[in-house]
N, C-alpha and C positions, 0 to 999 in steps of 0.2 A: 337475678338485684335488677332491678329497672331505675330510672332518674329517681325515684318516689323515695328508694331503699338507700340511696349515698349518704352516707357518713361521714357528716361535718370535722374538721379537725377546727380545735379552737387552740391560738396561742397564746402564751401568757406575755402580759407584758414585760414580765423579766429578760425576754429574750434579747442577747445581745451580743455583740464581736467584743471581746475579751483582749487584751494585746499582752501576750506575757513572754519577758525576756526576748522581745522585739518580736513576738510571734503571736501572730492571730488566731486565736480559734474562735467560732461560731456557736454559741451556746442557744440552742432550742428549747424551749420548755411549751409542751404540749398534749393536748388532751382530745378523745373525741365528745360527741354530745349523748354517744350511747357506754359511756367507759368514767367513771366518775377520776381513777388517776390517772395523776400528770407523770406523763415520757419526759427524762431528759438525754437528751441526745445534745453531743457535745463531737464539730465537724472543724479538724484542723488543717491548715493551709495546704494539702496535700488532696483535700478532697474527701481524707477515709471517715467515718462515720462511725463512733460509739455511742451504744445507746446502751443506758445503765437498768441492769435485768430488773432490778426493783421498780414499782411505780408508789408517787408521792402523795399521799391524800390531799397538800396543797403546794401550789405550781413556789413557793417560799420556800420548802423545805427542798423541794429538787436543787434550786439555788443555793442553798446552804449545803446541800450534800457537793455540789459542784463545788464551790469553794472549800469544804473540806479534804475534794481532794487533790485540789491543787497544792493546799497548804501541806500534806501528807507524802503527796507525791510528784509534785510538781508537773510542768507539762507535759513530761515523758508517759504520762497514765492515759494520753490520749494519743499515743504514735507506737506504729507498728516497730517491729523490730528492725525492719531495713531504713524507716523513717529515722529512727534513731541514729542509725550509723550514717544516715546523710548529713545532721544537723550538729552531731557532734564527735566527728572524726573527720 
């Protein structure tokens, strides 16, 4: 691959830092210029990244999935077992 073949990453305007129960999550929604599917990635305060398996046809749908996950599972959806023990024990 040469410089002319570089893939451009396009970030959504919906990317944001979100505070939940005093903890910060960084929500990144992005796609490449060669694939129309939006990716939802959430990085917790420990630097652990959670990338959802499915792609979204619109960035707003990715954001809605983030909100749904937080509503159903809370902050712990984006924490490892070790991180959960550190925060909640």
